Backbone as a ProteinNet text record, in pm:
[ID]
protein_1_A
[PRIMARY]
MKGIIKWYNARKGYGFVTPSDNSEDVFVHATALKESGLKKLYTGSEVTFEIDQDKKGKRAKSIKVTKEVRPKFDKNNDTKEKVEKKDTKEKVEKKDTKKKVEKKDTKKKGKEKPKKKTEAKGSKKK
[TERTIARY]
-1402.7	-1421.1	-1317.6	-1352.1	-1260.3	-1205.6	-1086.2	-1027.3	-907.6	-849.8	-732.3	-622.1	-500.2	-387.4	-360.8	-376.8	-352.6	-202.1	-128.4	17.4	67.7	186	251.3	401.2	468.7	613	677.7	750.1	812	918	986.9	1090.2	1028.6	915.3	845.9	769.6	725.3	654.1	504.6	450.9	306.7	256.1	123.3	58.6	-90.5	-168.4	-312.8	-388.7	-506.9	-598.8	-721.6	-767.9	-893.3	-1002.9	-1098.5	-1206.7	-1291.9	-1350.9	-1431.3	-1558	-1603.7	-1721.6	-1686.1	-1559.1	-1507.1	-1517	-1517.1	-1512.3	-1367.4	-1340.6	-1206.5	-1102.4	-979.4	-869.5	-838.6	-791.3	-760.7	-609.6	-555.1	-412.1	-368.9	-254.5	-197.4	-56.8	-29.6	103.1	174.6	307.7	388.8	357.3	321.6	289.2	163.2	68	-53.8	-20	76.5	120.3	184.4	271.7	343	245.4	149.3	48.6	-36.6	-52.8	-131.7	-48.1	80.2	169.3	214.8	204.8	246.6	381.6	456.1	584.5	579.9	499	495	351.9	330.8	204.7	239.9	174.3	199.7	82.2	114	11.6	-78.9	-209.9	-307.2	-355.2	-292.7	-335.5	-470.7	-552.9	-683.8	-667.2	-729.3	-717.6	-852.5	-861	-972.2	-910	-983.3	-928.7	-1041.1	-1004.9	-1096.9	-1049.9	-1144.3	-1109.6	-1111.2	-1004.6	-992.7	-983.4	-1065.7	-1066.5	-977.2	-886.2	-805.8	-811.4	-729.4	-732.6	-707.3	-618.3	-580.5	-674.7	-748.7	-839.7	-852.9	-885	-906.5	-774.5	-760.3	-642.6	-688.8	-614.1	-645.9	-581	-652.1	-596.1	-649.6	-592.2	-629.1	-634.2	-524.9	-517.3	-489.4	-565.2	-543.5	-543.7	-444.3	-435.1	-519.4	-617.6	-702	-649.9	-591.1	-532.5	-409.1	-292.2	-167.8	-130.1	-98.6	-53.9	89.9	183.2	324.5	364.1	452.2	497.1	584.6	581.4	664.5	805.8	901.3	1042.2	1093.4	1142.6	1193.6	1346.1	1407	1553.1	1622	1560.6	1622.5	1641.3	1542.8	1554.1	1659.4	1668.6	1764.4	1907.2	1934.6	2069.7	2105	2007.2	2033.1	2073.9	2008.6	2042.9	2185.3	2223.8	2358.7	2462.6	2435.5	2528.7	2542.5	2431.8	2436.6	2517.8	2505.2	2582	2730.5	2768.6	2909.1	2960.9	2881.9	2922.7	2948.7	2864.2	2882.9	3008	3040.9	3162.5	3285.4	3285	3397.7	3412.7	3302.8	3306.9	3366.6	3332.4	3385.1	3535.2	3582.3	3725.6	3798.6	3741.8	3803.4	3809.6	3705.5	3704.4	3814.4	3835.3	3938.4	4076	4105.2	4236.3	4254.7	4150.7	4159.3	4191.4	4131.6	4156.2	4303.1	4360.6	4500.1	4591.6	4562.7	4642.9	4632.3	4513	4493	4569.3	4571.8	4643.5	4792.5	4849.7	4991.5	5021.8	4936.1	4954.8	4951.3	4863.8	4854.3	4977.9	5037.4	5159.9	5274	5287.4	5392.9	5374.3	5251.2	5222.8	5254	5224.7	5248.6	5396.9	5482.4	5626.6	5686.5	5632.1	5685.4	5653.8	5545	5503.7	5602.7	5647.9	5742.1	5871.5	5920.7	6043	6025.3	5911.8	5886.1	5880.1	5824.8	5815.1	5953.1	6038.8	6173.2	6253	6233.9	6301.4	6252.4	6122.7	6065.8	6116	6132.5	6179.4	6325.4	6405.5	6548.1	6573.6	6488.6	6507.7	6470.9	6400.9	6362.6	6479	6536.7	6645.7	6613.6	6651.5	6621.1	6738.4
7177.1	7079.8	7107.9	7079.2	7097.4	6961.9	6966.4	6843.4	6870.5	6763.9	6771.5	6684.8	6736.4	6662	6540.9	6422.7	6298.2	6281.5	6294.2	6298.6	6348.1	6407.8	6452.6	6439.6	6375.2	6356.4	6429.8	6535.9	6617.2	6539.7	6450.1	6371.1	6277.8	6219	6131.5	6212.4	6332	6419.4	6395.9	6331	6310.5	6286.3	6283.5	6257.9	6239.8	6250.5	6230.3	6330.1	6367.1	6454	6372	6385	6321.1	6426.4	6407.8	6505.7	6515.6	6633.1	6655.6	6570.1	6522.6	6436.2	6288.4	6263.1	6129.1	6029.3	6079	5989.4	5942	5870.4	5817.6	5928.4	5893.6	5989.6	6030.5	6153.2	6208.3	6226.1	6181.2	6188.2	6332.9	6371	6504.6	6485.2	6541.4	6531.4	6665.3	6662.6	6783.3	6885.4	6838.4	6931.2	7011.2	6950.8	7021.9	7132.4	7106.4	7210	7326.2	7291.7	7393.3	7479.9	7416.2	7489.9	7580	7539.3	7617.9	7725.3	7728.6	7828.4	7791.5	7664.4	7618.5	7547.8	7555.4	7486.6	7365.8	7376	7268.8	7240.5	7117.9	7078.5	7005.3	7041.3	6975.5	6886.2	6771.3	6678.4	6748.9	6737.4	6798	6935.9	6993.3	7124.5	7113.3	7215.8	7219.4	7287.1	7229.5	7282.1	7281.1	7362.8	7353.5	7313	7235.7	7184.7	7141.5	7122.3	7067.2	6927	6842.2	6704.2	6686.1	6623.3	6590.9	6438.9	6378.2	6233	6196.1	6100.6	6048.8	5896.7	5832.6	5686.5	5614.3	5668.4	5602.4	5632.7	5741.2	5776.1	5926.1	5967.6	6108.7	6178.2	6301.1	6384.7	6521.7	6579.6	6714.2	6816.9	6927	7038	7167.6	7279.4	7411.3	7408.4	7368.5	7352.3	7487.2	7516.3	7636.3	7596.4	7642	7610.7	7711.8	7662.5	7750.6	7761.3	7653.4	7656	7566.2	7629.8	7554.1	7502.5	7375.3	7313.1	7269.3	7338.1	7302.3	7205.9	7112.7	7017.9	7089.3	7040.2	7098.2	7045.9	7136.4	7099.9	7062.6	6941.3	6893.3	6894.9	6983.4	6996.9	6871.2	6802.3	6682	6573.8	6551.7	6449.6	6488.4	6617.1	6664	6640.2	6668.2	6647.4	6499	6414.6	6270.9	6225.1	6277	6238.2	6282	6400.5	6448.1	6360.4	6319.1	6231.9	6100	6044.4	5917.6	5931.6	6043.2	6063.7	6068.1	6133.1	6138.1	5998.6	5917.9	5781.6	5701.1	5715.6	5638.9	5685	5813.8	5862.1	5800.1	5791	5730.3	5584.3	5513.6	5373.3	5358.8	5448.8	5443.5	5464.2	5557.8	5582.5	5458.8	5392	5270.7	5162.5	5149.5	5050	5079.6	5207.6	5245.8	5205	5224	5187	5035.8	4959.9	4814.8	4771.3	4836.1	4801.4	4824.9	4935.5	4965.9	4858.4	4813.1	4709.2	4579.9	4545.1	4423.2	4429.5	4545.2	4558.6	4535.4	4588.1	4567.8	4420.5	4352	4210	4128.4	4161.6	4085.1	4107	4223.3	4248.7	4161.9	4149.7	4067.9	3920.8	3873.5	3734.1	3706	3801.3	3783.9	3770.6	3840.9	3835	3703.9	3652.1	3530.4	3405.3	3400.9	3281.7	3243	3334.2	3292.5	3235.1	3286.7	3233.8	3088.1	3055.4	2918.3	2826.6	2874	2791.7	2762.3	2862.1	2839.2	2745.1	2755.8	2666.3	2523.4	2510.2	2376.8	2315.8	2394.7	2343.1	2299.5	2376.6	2346.9	2223.7	2190.5	2076	1944.3	1951.5	1829.2	1783.7	1672.4	1615.2	1472.7	1431.4	1296.8	1205.3
1827.3	1933.5	2042.3	2167.6	2279.8	2322.9	2385.1	2435	2523.4	2575.1	2660.4	2599.2	2600.4	2545.5	2634.4	2576.4	2650.1	2668.8	2558.3	2560.8	2426	2428.6	2306.1	2326.2	2231.3	2238.3	2121.4	2152	2048.1	1970.4	2036.2	1967	1864.5	1899.2	1804.9	1701.6	1741.7	1648.9	1642.7	1745.4	1747.6	1889.8	1902.9	2030.4	2009.3	2117.5	2108.5	2195.4	2148.7	2221.8	2256.7	2381.2	2422.4	2411.4	2319.9	2305.1	2431.9	2454.8	2575.4	2577	2460.7	2456.7	2481.9	2520.5	2552.7	2436.9	2314.3	2198.9	2181.2	2072.7	2047.6	2047.2	2091.6	2089.7	1946.2	1931.9	1800.3	1788.8	1678.7	1650.6	1626	1683.9	1660.8	1606.6	1489.4	1429.3	1441.4	1438.9	1452.2	1342.5	1224.3	1115.1	1146.9	1218.2	1257.6	1357.4	1445.3	1539.1	1464.6	1373	1296.9	1217.1	1154.1	1076.7	1166	1292.6	1386.9	1457.6	1429.3	1489.6	1629.8	1665.8	1798.6	1789.8	1899.8	1905.9	1998.6	2106.5	2206	2249	2292.4	2355.9	2484.1	2592.2	2719.9	2757.2	2815.3	2861.5	2962.2	2941.1	3031.6	2988.5	2885.8	2837.2	2768.4	2785.4	2719.6	2584.3	2482.2	2346.6	2275.5	2171.6	2077	1944.2	1867.2	1741.2	1648.7	1524.3	1425	1391.8	1349.6	1315.7	1164.5	1116.9	974.9	964.8	881.9	865.4	746.8	766.7	655.9	655.2	574.8	560.2	692.6	774.8	900	1015.7	1007.2	1116.7	1134.6	1256.6	1286.3	1318.1	1262.1	1288	1333.3	1426.6	1472.9	1380.2	1357.4	1280.6	1341.1	1303.6	1357.2	1510.2	1570.2	1715.5	1782.3	1887.6	1967.5	2114.4	2188.8	2331	2408.3	2485.2	2566.6	2709.6	2761.1	2895.2	2893.6	2906.7	2900.9	3039.8	3047.2	3172	3150.7	3218.3	3205.5	3315.7	3282.8	3386	3488.6	3613.3	3718.4	3703.6	3719	3708.4	3846.3	3861.4	3988.7	3984.6	4060.6	4060.4	4111.9	4207.3	4264.4	4159.8	4075.8	3971.3	3869.4	3838.5	3739.5	3787.7	3913.7	3964.1	3968.7	3997.4	3997.2	3858	3756.8	3619.9	3586.8	3631.1	3603.1	3670	3793.1	3864.8	3791.9	3745.3	3672.1	3544.9	3477.7	3355.8	3386.2	3496.5	3534.6	3564.5	3633	3664.8	3538.4	3439.6	3316.8	3243.5	3250.7	3186.2	3250.6	3383.9	3452.5	3413	3399.6	3359.5	3220.5	3130.8	2994.7	2997	3078.2	3086.8	3138.2	3236.7	3289.5	3183	3102.8	2995.7	2894.5	2863.1	2767.7	2816.7	2945.2	2996.9	2993.5	3016	3007.8	2865.8	2769.1	2629.4	2593.6	2642.4	2612.9	2670.2	2790.5	2854.1	2774.6	2730.2	2652.8	2520.9	2458.8	2332	2351.3	2459.6	2487	2509.1	2581	2607.1	2478.3	2386.6	2262.1	2176.3	2183.1	2105.4	2156.2	2287.7	2345.2	2309.2	2315.4	2282.2	2136.2	2049.9	1907.3	1876.7	1948.9	1925.7	1978.6	2085.6	2145.6	2064.1	1998.7	1924.8	1815.2	1731.3	1626.5	1682.6	1795.4	1854.2	1893.5	1951	1992	1871	1762	1641.7	1585.2	1583	1528.5	1617.7	1749.7	1840.3	1819.8	1798.6	1779.4	1650.6	1545.8	1418.4	1428.6	1500.2	1513.8	1596.6	1689.1	1776.7	1709.2	1601.6	1530.1	1441.9	1472.3	1390.9	1355.2	1234.6	1189.7	1201.4
[MASK]
++++++++++++++++++++++++++++++++++++++++++++++++++++++++++++++++++++++++++++++++++++++++++++++++++++++++++++++++++++++++++++++

């Protein structure tokens, strides 16, 4: 059967193929890719496959890519992501310095409290 990859997410390890006869989408699992000798599937690529029915529904097997459609790489978006990552690193560093200052303040407060207690005890006379 022929179809087009509706979507495939390598991190999740699955995706779906829309058959050319516009019937229900067919599930594609990463193991089916591996068994077919494929490493990647791109959205919009044309494929041929066989359908295997299991308890959950239809699964694709014996997948072959007939026309691969690769996504376009946009350099502008990539650089924006890098800039955002740098910004978050700077924010983390600032948070770390704030934590160090807070820790020093708590140490000073901890030392002062016992002195006040001893002074308060000494001032009480009957």
